[in-house]
Every structure is written in structure tokens, then in C-alpha cells.
All heavy atoms as an XYZ file, in Angstrom:
738
protein
N    -129.655     20.795   -166.106
C    -131.074     21.162   -166.173
C    -131.955     19.955   -165.912
O    -133.114     20.105   -165.627
C    -131.363     21.769   -167.550
C    -132.649     22.528   -167.596
C    -132.798     23.723   -166.914
C    -133.721     22.060   -168.323
C    -133.983     24.419   -166.960
C    -134.900     22.750   -168.380
C    -135.026     23.940   -167.692
N    -131.393     18.765   -165.981
C    -132.167     17.551   -165.796
C    -132.648     17.396   -164.355
O    -133.719     16.883   -164.098
C    -131.320     16.345   -166.189
C    -132.049     15.040   -166.053
C    -131.186     13.913   -166.488
N    -131.117     13.933   -167.947
C    -130.538     13.018   -168.668
N    -129.906     12.029   -168.090
N    -130.537     13.090   -169.973
N    -131.857     17.846   -163.390
C    -132.195     17.629   -161.989
C    -133.012     18.749   -161.365
O    -133.471     18.611   -160.251
C    -130.910     17.451   -161.172
C    -130.176     16.193   -161.570
O    -130.797     15.220   -161.982
N    -128.867     16.219   -161.469
N    -133.181     19.861   -162.043
C    -133.891     21.003   -161.483
C    -135.380     20.897   -161.790
O    -135.877     21.485   -162.743
C    -133.323     22.306   -162.039
C    -131.873     22.502   -161.728
C    -130.919     22.411   -162.732
C    -131.467     22.760   -160.436
C    -129.591     22.599   -162.444
C    -130.134     22.935   -160.141
C    -129.184     22.851   -161.147
N    -136.106     20.167   -160.962
C    -137.527     19.929   -161.223
C    -138.372     21.179   -160.991
O    -139.274     21.471   -161.778
C    -138.038     18.786   -160.354
N    -138.100     21.919   -159.930
C    -138.914     23.097   -159.629
C    -138.774     24.186   -160.691
O    -139.789     24.700   -161.180
C    -138.576     23.643   -158.241
C    -139.400     24.852   -157.804
C    -140.875     24.487   -157.727
C    -138.900     25.374   -156.484
N    -137.548     24.567   -161.107
C    -137.467     25.588   -162.174
C    -138.093     25.128   -163.493
O    -138.718     25.933   -164.187
C    -135.966     25.814   -162.348
C    -135.364     25.396   -161.071
C    -136.230     24.295   -160.558
N    -137.953     23.853   -163.813
C    -138.585     23.348   -165.033
C    -140.092     23.444   -164.942
O    -140.767     23.819   -165.903
C    -138.195     21.889   -165.276
C    -136.877     21.710   -165.898
C    -136.688     20.295   -166.305
N    -137.261     19.392   -165.314
C    -136.983     18.118   -165.203
N    -136.138     17.573   -166.026
N    -137.544     17.367   -164.293
N    -140.641     23.097   -163.776
C    -142.090     23.147   -163.594
C    -142.594     24.579   -163.678
O    -143.606     24.863   -164.330
C    -142.472     22.533   -162.242
O    -141.960     21.205   -162.182
C    -143.972     22.509   -162.044
N    -141.895     25.500   -163.025
C    -142.295     26.911   -163.057
C    -142.218     27.443   -164.487
O    -143.127     28.141   -164.953
C    -141.421     27.742   -162.097
C    -141.654     29.230   -162.293
C    -141.698     27.349   -160.660
N    -141.155     27.120   -165.204
C    -141.012     27.559   -166.589
C    -142.116     26.981   -167.459
O    -142.712     27.677   -168.283
C    -139.645     27.154   -167.129
C    -139.345     27.543   -168.571
C    -139.332     29.054   -168.720
C    -138.028     26.937   -169.006
N    -142.430     25.697   -167.267
C    -143.490     25.063   -168.046
C    -144.844     25.712   -167.771
O    -145.602     25.992   -168.703
C    -143.553     23.572   -167.738
C    -144.707     22.883   -168.396
C    -144.675     22.616   -169.751
C    -145.831     22.530   -167.678
C    -145.744     21.991   -170.373
C    -146.905     21.915   -168.286
C    -146.856     21.645   -169.640
N    -145.157     25.957   -166.510
C    -146.447     26.576   -166.162
C    -146.519     27.987   -166.747
O    -147.561     28.391   -167.290
C    -146.655     26.573   -164.635
C    -147.842     27.439   -164.230
C    -146.848     25.153   -164.129
N    -145.425     28.735   -166.666
C    -145.391     30.078   -167.232
C    -145.631     30.036   -168.741
O    -146.456     30.792   -169.265
C    -144.040     30.718   -166.919
C    -143.869     32.088   -167.494
C    -144.567     33.171   -166.979
C    -143.004     32.300   -168.558
C    -144.408     34.433   -167.515
C    -142.847     33.557   -169.101
C    -143.552     34.629   -168.578
N    -144.936     29.166   -169.446
C    -145.117     29.050   -170.891
C    -146.512     28.542   -171.242
O    -147.089     28.955   -172.249
C    -144.048     28.137   -171.480
C    -142.621     28.686   -171.447
C    -141.641     27.639   -171.960
C    -142.525     29.964   -172.238
N    -147.053     27.656   -170.410
C    -148.401     27.154   -170.642
C    -149.431     28.277   -170.539
O    -150.324     28.385   -171.385
C    -148.728     26.037   -169.650
C    -150.100     25.400   -169.781
C    -150.163     24.583   -171.063
C    -150.381     24.526   -168.582
N    -149.308     29.140   -169.523
C    -150.244     30.242   -169.372
C    -150.117     31.247   -170.522
O    -151.115     31.792   -170.991
C    -150.071     30.947   -168.029
C    -150.745     30.237   -166.903
C    -150.027     29.835   -165.789
C    -152.096     29.946   -166.952
C    -150.646     29.171   -164.750
C    -152.727     29.278   -165.917
C    -151.999     28.893   -164.808
N    -148.899     31.486   -170.980
C    -148.722     32.378   -172.126
C    -149.379     31.776   -173.367
O    -150.092     32.467   -174.106
C    -147.231     32.667   -172.364
C    -146.711     33.597   -171.279
C    -147.003     33.293   -173.738
C    -145.241     33.874   -171.358
N    -149.159     30.486   -173.597
C    -149.747     29.827   -174.756
C    -151.278     29.835   -174.670
O    -151.964     30.110   -175.664
C    -149.225     28.406   -174.882
N    -151.808     29.544   -173.490
C    -153.268     29.558   -173.334
C    -153.838     30.963   -173.534
O    -154.912     31.127   -174.118
C    -153.663     29.020   -171.958
C    -153.498     27.522   -171.768
C    -153.843     27.129   -170.338
C    -154.364     26.753   -172.745
N    -153.139     31.979   -173.063
C    -153.579     33.352   -173.277
C    -153.630     33.716   -174.751
O    -154.576     34.359   -175.220
N    -152.607     33.290   -175.489
C    -152.606     33.549   -176.928
C    -153.720     32.788   -177.633
O    -154.369     33.323   -178.539
C    -151.256     33.182   -177.527
C    -150.110     34.131   -177.190
C    -148.800     33.576   -177.710
C    -150.375     35.506   -177.763
N    -153.952     31.557   -177.218
C    -155.027     30.766   -177.819
C    -156.384     31.414   -177.542
O    -157.229     31.505   -178.432
C    -154.982     29.315   -177.309
C    -153.767     28.601   -177.899
C    -156.269     28.568   -177.652
C    -153.495     27.249   -177.296
N    -156.584     31.893   -176.320
C    -157.842     32.557   -175.979
C    -158.002     33.838   -176.790
O    -159.091     34.130   -177.303
C    -157.910     32.846   -174.463
C    -159.026     33.815   -174.127
C    -158.084     31.550   -173.693
N    -156.926     34.608   -176.940
C    -157.013     35.865   -177.701
C    -157.346     35.592   -179.165
O    -158.201     36.272   -179.743
C    -155.699     36.628   -177.583
N    -156.698     34.606   -179.750
C    -156.976     34.292   -181.157
C    -158.385     33.738   -181.313
O    -159.117     34.110   -182.243
C    -155.918     33.312   -181.706
C    -156.317     32.774   -183.059
C    -154.563     34.001   -181.793
N    -158.803     32.869   -180.406
C    -160.147     32.300   -180.468
C    -161.206     33.390   -180.305
O    -162.209     33.402   -181.025
C    -160.327     31.225   -179.388
O    -159.313     30.244   -179.548
C    -161.692     30.577   -179.476
N    -160.976     34.298   -179.383
C    -161.916     35.392   -179.187
C    -161.991     36.254   -180.446
O    -163.065     36.692   -180.836
C    -161.487     36.239   -178.000
C    -162.423     37.367   -177.668
C    -161.947     38.168   -176.486
O    -160.778     38.120   -176.113
N    -162.845     38.916   -175.884
N    -160.874     36.476   -181.074
C    -160.850     37.286   -182.295
C    -161.592     36.578   -183.426
O    -162.271     37.234   -184.219
C    -159.408     37.571   -182.702
C    -159.287     38.505   -183.848
N    -159.594     39.850   -183.750
C    -158.916     38.307   -185.132
C    -159.400     40.427   -184.908
N    -158.995     39.517   -185.783
N    -161.482     35.258   -183.496
C    -162.148     34.514   -184.561
C    -163.655     34.413   -184.289
O    -164.470     34.624   -185.182
C    -161.531     33.105   -184.707
C    -162.366     32.226   -185.603
C    -160.112     33.217   -185.239
N    -164.019     34.115   -183.050
C    -165.437     33.915   -182.731
C    -166.194     35.235   -182.745
O    -167.297     35.322   -183.283
C    -165.577     33.210   -181.362
C    -167.031     33.166   -180.920
C    -165.019     31.802   -181.441
N    -165.610     36.276   -182.159
C    -166.274     37.580   -182.078
C    -165.639     38.554   -183.061
O    -165.250     39.661   -182.700
C    -166.181     38.136   -180.657
C    -166.845     37.260   -179.622
C    -166.104     36.653   -178.621
C    -168.203     37.040   -179.657
C    -166.702     35.856   -177.678
C    -168.818     36.244   -178.721
C    -168.058     35.657   -177.727
O    -168.665     34.870   -176.806
N    -165.546     38.173   -184.324
C    -164.871     39.011   -185.308
C    -165.571     40.347   -185.526
O    -164.947     41.319   -185.929
C    -164.696     38.275   -186.642
C    -165.984     37.865   -187.279
C    -166.610     38.692   -188.175
C    -166.553     36.640   -186.974
C    -167.800     38.316   -188.772
C    -167.739     36.246   -187.563
C    -168.373     37.090   -188.462
N    -166.866     40.400   -185.265
C    -167.595     41.665   -185.424
C    -167.225     42.671   -184.336
O    -167.384     43.873   -184.527
C    -169.100     41.438   -185.363
C    -169.614     40.689   -186.575
O    -168.919     40.709   -187.612
O    -170.692     40.087   -186.475
N    -166.743     42.193   -183.196
C    -166.494     43.060   -182.054
C    -165.016     43.388   -181.862
O    -164.673     44.168   -180.984
C    -167.026     42.406   -180.778
C    -168.498     42.119   -180.856
C    -168.956     40.843   -181.147
C    -169.421     43.130   -180.666
C    -170.310     40.582   -181.243
C    -170.775     42.874   -180.767
C    -171.213     41.594   -181.047
O    -172.551     41.346   -181.140
N    -164.125     42.776   -182.642
C    -162.689     42.960   -182.443
C    -162.090     43.844   -183.529
O    -162.252     43.585   -184.712
C    -161.982     41.614   -182.433
S    -162.453     40.582   -181.050
N    -161.374     44.880   -183.089
C    -160.648     45.741   -184.019
C    -159.255     45.166   -184.282
O    -158.770     45.175   -185.394
C    -160.511     47.138   -183.431
C    -161.825     47.831   -183.163
C    -161.620     49.096   -182.361
O    -160.474     49.453   -182.072
O    -162.620     49.728   -182.017
N    -158.589     44.715   -183.214
C    -157.252     44.134   -183.308
C    -157.230     42.885   -182.448
O    -158.226     42.531   -181.811
C    -156.212     45.140   -182.836
N    -156.087     42.218   -182.417
C    -156.015     40.934   -181.716
C    -156.302     41.080   -180.223
O    -157.002     40.272   -179.634
C    -154.645     40.290   -181.930
C    -154.458     38.897   -181.355
C    -155.486     37.938   -181.963
C    -153.063     38.393   -181.619
N    -155.771     42.116   -179.586
C    -155.965     42.281   -178.147
C    -156.899     43.435   -177.797
O    -156.921     43.893   -176.666
C    -154.611     42.487   -177.458
C    -153.736     41.283   -177.536
C    -152.644     41.257   -178.376
C    -154.015     40.164   -176.784
C    -151.835     40.152   -178.452
C    -153.220     39.047   -176.855
C    -152.126     39.036   -177.691
N    -157.694     43.908   -178.756
C    -158.604     45.011   -178.505
C    -159.982     44.642   -179.025
O    -160.260     44.753   -180.213
C    -158.080     46.260   -179.193
C    -158.683     47.528   -178.673
C    -158.025     48.735   -179.262
N    -157.036     48.359   -180.263
C    -156.451     49.186   -181.079
N    -156.749     50.442   -181.040
N    -155.572     48.777   -181.972
N    -160.851     44.201   -178.133
C    -162.202     43.792   -178.523
C    -163.231     44.546   -177.686
O    -163.006     44.845   -176.523
C    -162.398     42.290   -178.314
S    -161.425     41.277   -179.422
N    -164.353     44.823   -178.301
C    -165.496     45.362   -177.574
C    -166.218     44.194   -176.924
O    -166.086     43.050   -177.325
C    -166.443     46.100   -178.516
C    -165.784     47.205   -179.265
N    -165.319     48.348   -178.665
C    -165.487     47.329   -180.582
C    -164.787     49.128   -179.566
N    -164.868     48.538   -180.748
N    -167.016     44.495   -175.936
C    -167.734     43.443   -175.224
C    -168.812     42.824   -176.112
O    -169.598     43.543   -176.728
C    -168.363     43.998   -173.959
N    -168.855     41.497   -176.209
C    -169.937     40.854   -176.962
C    -171.242     40.947   -176.177
O    -171.242     41.276   -174.997
C    -169.472     39.401   -177.078
C    -168.561     39.211   -175.933
C    -167.913     40.541   -175.671
N    -172.357     40.679   -176.825
C    -173.629     40.733   -176.096
C    -173.624     39.726   -174.951
O    -173.120     38.617   -175.079
C    -174.670     40.367   -177.154
C    -173.925     39.794   -178.291
C    -172.525     40.280   -178.203
N    -174.180     40.137   -173.850
C    -174.183     39.274   -172.665
C    -175.276     38.217   -172.761
O    -176.366     38.481   -173.229
C    -174.398     40.093   -171.411
C    -173.245     40.995   -171.124
C    -173.423     41.670   -169.795
N    -172.250     42.462   -169.530
C    -171.479     42.306   -168.468
N    -171.789     41.412   -167.567
N    -170.433     43.063   -168.295
N    -174.905     37.033   -172.300
C    -175.877     35.947   -172.212
C    -175.945     35.523   -170.758
O    -174.941     35.563   -170.047
C    -175.437     34.755   -173.068
C    -175.443     35.029   -174.549
S    -174.834     33.625   -175.495
C    -176.065     32.402   -175.145
N    -177.106     35.119   -170.336
C    -177.198     34.630   -168.969
C    -176.603     33.229   -168.897
O    -176.399     32.556   -169.905
C    -178.664     34.603   -168.515
O    -179.357     33.582   -169.200
N    -176.322     32.799   -167.701
C    -175.717     31.481   -167.505
C    -176.646     30.381   -167.999
O    -176.192     29.397   -168.592
C    -175.387     31.270   -166.026
C    -174.720     29.957   -165.664
C    -173.350     29.852   -166.334
C    -174.578     29.834   -164.168
N    -177.923     30.557   -167.821
C    -178.876     29.532   -168.243
C    -179.010     29.456   -169.757
O    -179.358     28.422   -170.309
C    -180.246     29.760   -167.590
C    -180.210     29.567   -166.110
C    -180.379     30.635   -165.263
C    -179.966     28.319   -165.565
C    -180.341     30.466   -163.893
C    -179.919     28.130   -164.201
C    -180.106     29.206   -163.359
N    -178.746     30.558   -170.453
C    -178.757     30.522   -171.908
C    -177.534     29.797   -172.461
O    -177.593     29.186   -173.516
C    -178.800     31.944   -172.474
C    -180.122     32.640   -172.257
C    -180.089     34.089   -172.719
O    -178.993     34.648   -172.864
O    -181.171     34.647   -172.924
N    -176.413     29.901   -171.743
C    -175.187     29.245   -172.207
C    -175.178     27.745   -171.898
O    -174.607     26.966   -172.638
C    -173.966     29.895   -171.561
C    -173.690     31.280   -172.075
S    -172.150     31.938   -171.474
C    -172.482     32.165   -169.757
N    -175.786     27.358   -170.785
C    -175.760     25.962   -170.366
C    -176.943     25.204   -170.965
O    -178.056     25.257   -170.473
C    -175.793     25.855   -168.840
C    -174.586     26.419   -168.113
C    -174.787     26.325   -166.622
C    -173.332     25.701   -168.540
N    -176.675     24.508   -172.022
C    -177.676     23.663   -172.651
C    -177.187     22.228   -172.562
O    -176.017     21.984   -172.272
C    -177.876     24.067   -174.128
O    -176.643     23.863   -174.820
C    -178.297     25.525   -174.254
N    -178.038     21.259   -172.808
C    -177.570     19.869   -172.794
C    -176.456     19.612   -173.812
O    -175.531     18.853   -173.549
C    -178.829     19.070   -173.122
C    -179.958     19.925   -172.680
C    -179.498     21.326   -172.910
N    -176.535     20.254   -174.961
C    -175.495     20.068   -175.969
C    -174.156     20.609   -175.485
O    -173.109     20.017   -175.719
C    -175.885     20.750   -177.288
C    -177.070     20.138   -177.997
C    -178.399     20.643   -177.448
O    -178.423     21.703   -176.786
O    -179.414     19.963   -177.674
N    -174.193     21.742   -174.786
C    -172.964     22.321   -174.254
C    -172.356     21.394   -173.213
O    -171.143     21.171   -173.202
C    -173.251     23.694   -173.619
O    -173.912     24.515   -174.569
C    -171.982     24.365   -173.171
N    -173.175     20.846   -172.341
C    -172.686     19.914   -171.335
C    -172.074     18.670   -171.956
O    -171.023     18.189   -171.502
N    -172.704     18.151   -172.994
C    -172.153     16.979   -173.674
C    -170.813     17.296   -174.325
O    -169.889     16.490   -174.277
C    -173.140     16.482   -174.728
C    -174.387     15.857   -174.144
C    -175.423     15.530   -175.209
O    -175.144     15.758   -176.408
O    -176.504     15.050   -174.847
N    -170.709     18.470   -174.917
C    -169.444     18.861   -175.549
C    -168.342     19.032   -174.514
O    -167.212     18.603   -174.729
C    -169.619     20.151   -176.325
C    -170.417     19.984   -177.580
C    -170.563     21.290   -178.301
N    -171.482     21.135   -179.427
C    -172.050     22.123   -180.057
N    -171.803     23.363   -179.680
N    -172.862     21.910   -181.057
N    -168.674     19.659   -173.400
C    -167.676     19.853   -172.341
C    -167.212     18.501   -171.803
O    -166.012     18.276   -171.622
C    -168.249     20.737   -171.210
C    -167.354     20.711   -169.989
C    -168.432     22.158   -171.699
N    -168.129     17.592   -171.557
C    -167.748     16.264   -171.068
C    -166.931     15.497   -172.098
O    -165.972     14.797   -171.744
C    -168.997     15.472   -170.684
C    -169.697     15.923   -169.412
C    -170.960     15.095   -169.185
C    -168.776     15.810   -168.215
N    -167.271     15.628   -173.368
C    -166.504     14.945   -174.408
C    -165.084     15.492   -174.492
O    -164.115     14.736   -174.598
C    -167.211     15.086   -175.757
N    -164.943     16.805   -174.424
C    -163.602     17.404   -174.475
C    -162.806     17.021   -173.239
O    -161.625     16.647   -173.342
C    -163.712     18.941   -174.627
C    -162.369     19.606   -174.394
C    -164.249     19.295   -175.999
N    -163.406     17.099   -172.065
C    -162.698     16.718   -170.841
C    -162.304     15.243   -170.858
O    -161.189     14.884   -170.472
C    -163.552     17.016   -169.610
C    -163.658     18.484   -169.224
C    -164.603     18.642   -168.045
C    -162.301     19.057   -168.898
N    -163.200     14.388   -171.303
C    -162.878     12.964   -171.395
C    -161.736     12.700   -172.362
O    -160.847     11.889   -172.088
N    -161.753     13.385   -173.489
C    -160.671     13.224   -174.464
C    -159.347     13.706   -173.893
O    -158.321     13.025   -174.030
C    -161.005     14.000   -175.749
O    -162.247     13.533   -176.249
C    -159.923     13.826   -176.793
N    -159.351     14.869   -173.244
C    -158.120     15.393   -172.668
C    -157.579     14.500   -171.553
O    -156.366     14.248   -171.474
C    -158.335     16.809   -172.152
C    -158.559     17.880   -173.216
C    -158.880     19.216   -172.573
C    -157.349     17.994   -174.116
N    -158.445     13.990   -170.717
C    -158.009     13.098   -169.643
C    -157.465     11.800   -170.223
O    -156.435     11.286   -169.762
C    -159.167     12.841   -168.654
C    -159.444     14.114   -167.847
C    -158.859     11.680   -167.721
C    -160.695     14.055   -167.015
N    -158.108     11.278   -171.248
C    -157.613     10.050   -171.885
C    -156.255     10.272   -172.536
O    -155.354      9.436   -172.414
C    -158.608      9.566   -172.942
O    -159.844      9.277   -172.356
N    -156.095     11.394   -173.227
C    -154.803     11.688   -173.846
C    -153.715     11.873   -172.797
O    -152.583     11.423   -172.977
C    -154.918     12.933   -174.727
C    -155.698     12.758   -176.012
C    -155.861     14.097   -176.721
C    -155.013     11.752   -176.927
N    -154.033     12.511   -171.683
C    -153.060     12.686   -170.608
C    -152.675     11.328   -170.017
O    -151.492     11.073   -169.770
C    -153.627     13.608   -169.533
C    -152.678     13.787   -168.393
C    -152.761     13.223   -167.160
C    -151.480     14.552   -168.389
N    -151.702     13.604   -166.405
C    -150.892     14.417   -167.130
C    -150.846     15.340   -169.349
C    -149.704     15.050   -166.794
C    -149.662     15.970   -169.000
C    -149.107     15.819   -167.745
N    -153.641     10.452   -169.803
C    -153.347      9.124   -169.258
C    -152.473      8.319   -170.226
O    -151.524      7.635   -169.801
C    -154.644      8.376   -168.952
N    -152.766      8.405   -171.513
C    -151.937      7.705   -172.496
C    -150.522      8.265   -172.532
O    -149.545      7.516   -172.637
C    -152.569      7.791   -173.878
C    -153.816      6.944   -174.087
C    -154.448      7.268   -175.431
C    -153.469      5.472   -173.994
N    -150.380      9.572   -172.429
C    -149.063     10.190   -172.415
C    -148.273      9.765   -171.179
O    -147.084      9.443   -171.269
C    -149.204     11.717   -172.468
C    -147.892     12.442   -172.346
C    -146.950     12.375   -173.363
C    -147.599     13.189   -171.217
C    -145.743     13.036   -173.259
C    -146.400     13.857   -171.103
C    -145.472     13.778   -172.126
O    -144.279     14.433   -172.002
N    -148.920      9.755   -170.020
C    -148.239      9.332   -168.792
C    -147.851      7.864   -168.866
O    -146.764      7.474   -168.422
C    -149.133      9.599   -167.570
C    -149.373     11.068   -167.301
S    -147.869     12.039   -167.126
C    -147.226     11.421   -165.605
N    -148.706      7.025   -169.432
C    -148.368      5.614   -169.595
C    -147.174      5.448   -170.536
O    -146.279      4.635   -170.280
C    -149.575      4.840   -170.128
N    -147.136      6.230   -171.604
C    -146.002      6.174   -172.531
C    -144.713      6.598   -171.830
O    -143.669      5.980   -172.027
C    -146.277      7.072   -173.734
C    -145.128      7.113   -174.691
C    -144.791      6.171   -175.608
C    -144.161      8.150   -174.804
N    -143.669      6.559   -176.287
C    -143.260      7.778   -175.818
C    -143.964      9.370   -174.152
C    -142.191      8.572   -176.178
C    -142.904     10.153   -174.524
C    -142.035      9.760   -175.526
N    -144.788      7.640   -170.994
C    -143.598      8.067   -170.260
C    -143.116      6.979   -169.311
O    -141.906      6.732   -169.197
C    -143.890      9.344   -169.469
C    -143.953     10.642   -170.245
C    -144.273     11.801   -169.323
C    -142.632     10.900   -170.955
N    -144.045      6.341   -168.619
C    -143.660      5.286   -167.682
C    -143.049      4.100   -168.422
O    -142.051      3.523   -167.977
C    -144.866      4.822   -166.855
C    -145.417      5.873   -165.942
S    -144.182      6.375   -164.753
C    -144.460      8.116   -164.719
N    -143.640      3.699   -169.529
C    -143.086      2.589   -170.306
C    -141.745      2.950   -170.916
O    -140.850      2.113   -171.002
C    -144.067      2.180   -171.404
C    -145.278      1.398   -170.936
C    -146.235      1.193   -172.107
C    -144.864      0.065   -170.355
N    -141.588      4.190   -171.327
C    -140.342      4.640   -171.917
C    -139.200      4.579   -170.906
O    -138.061      4.306   -171.271
C    -140.501      6.062   -172.456
C    -139.417      6.421   -173.436
O    -138.783      5.539   -174.000
N    -139.235      7.696   -173.653
N    -139.469      4.803   -169.637
C    -138.446      4.721   -168.604
C    -137.988      3.294   -168.346
O    -136.855      3.063   -167.965
C    -138.963      5.315   -167.287
C    -139.013      6.820   -167.326
O    -138.348      7.407   -168.218
O    -139.702      7.408   -166.475
N    -138.898      2.329   -168.531
C    -138.596      0.956   -168.150
C    -138.261      0.029   -169.303
O    -137.873     -1.114   -169.073
C    -139.775      0.367   -167.364
C    -140.007      1.062   -166.063
N    -139.119      0.984   -165.017
C    -140.990      1.880   -165.648
C    -139.560      1.711   -164.017
N    -140.702      2.267   -164.369
N    -138.392      0.469   -170.522
C    -138.132     -0.444   -171.634
C    -136.617     -0.579   -171.870
O    -135.834      0.279   -171.502
C    -138.838      0.003   -172.905
C    -138.229      1.208   -173.558
C    -138.983      1.605   -174.817
O    -140.078      1.052   -175.050
O    -138.475      2.446   -175.536
N    -136.255     -1.674   -172.486
C    -134.844     -1.944   -172.755
C    -134.396     -1.105   -173.952
O    -135.066     -1.048   -174.975
C    -134.651     -3.438   -173.059
C    -133.206     -3.727   -173.430
C    -135.081     -4.274   -171.869
N    -133.254     -0.451   -173.776
C    -132.733      0.384   -174.845
C    -131.317     -0.051   -175.174
O    -130.486     -0.204   -174.284
C    -132.745      1.862   -174.434
C    -134.130      2.384   -174.213
C    -134.123      3.830   -173.759
O    -133.081      4.424   -173.585
N    -135.304      4.386   -173.586
N    -131.013     -0.262   -176.431
C    -129.691     -0.638   -176.929
C    -129.167     -1.928   -176.296
O    -127.975     -2.057   -176.059
C    -128.690      0.495   -176.717
C    -129.058      1.741   -177.489
O    -129.687      1.596   -178.558
O    -128.743      2.849   -177.016
N    -130.041     -2.822   -175.973
C    -129.626     -4.121   -175.432
C    -129.124     -4.069   -173.995
O    -128.545     -5.039   -173.509
N    -129.331     -2.992   -173.286
C    -128.858     -2.884   -171.900
C    -129.959     -3.209   -170.917
O    -131.047     -2.884   -171.034
C    -128.320     -1.485   -171.620
C    -127.110     -1.082   -172.448
C    -126.752      0.364   -172.150
C    -125.928     -1.970   -172.144
């Protein structure tokens, strides 16, 4: 399984989408608790226009989350690269 990069990638993407779908369903149930009867059965929340949703605070939050995620990804990739090249067991 170590050499099969494509099946691992496909499996990871599939599991990632399933996990994100579950996270979205749970988040929707928590945020719109008045509109949800069950986990996957919700009524439509009141509609907001795009200009009502986009405020300066929302933009700052989105940039902060994206910056944090990009920084964490860069740190993880750096750790993986260092882990490949560091000396292990004196070899």
C-alpha cells in the first residue's frame, strides 16, 4: 500500500469529502436548530442577500481562518520533509 499513490489519494479525497459533509450537516443542525427536525432534514433558513452576509468582520474572519489553515498546512509539510531527512536510530 506504500507505493500506490493514486489509490491512496482517491481514498483520502473520498474520506475527506465524507468528513466535510458530516461536519457541514452537524454545523447546520447546530446553527439552524430552529429549522432542523433531524440531522439530515432541515427546512430552509431565511434568505439573506450576499451584501448582508459580506461584512468587514466576515471578511476578517475568513482571512484569519484561511491564514491559519495555510500556516498549519505549511508547518505540517515542513514537518514531513524534515521527518524524511532526519537521522533515525543512528543510521
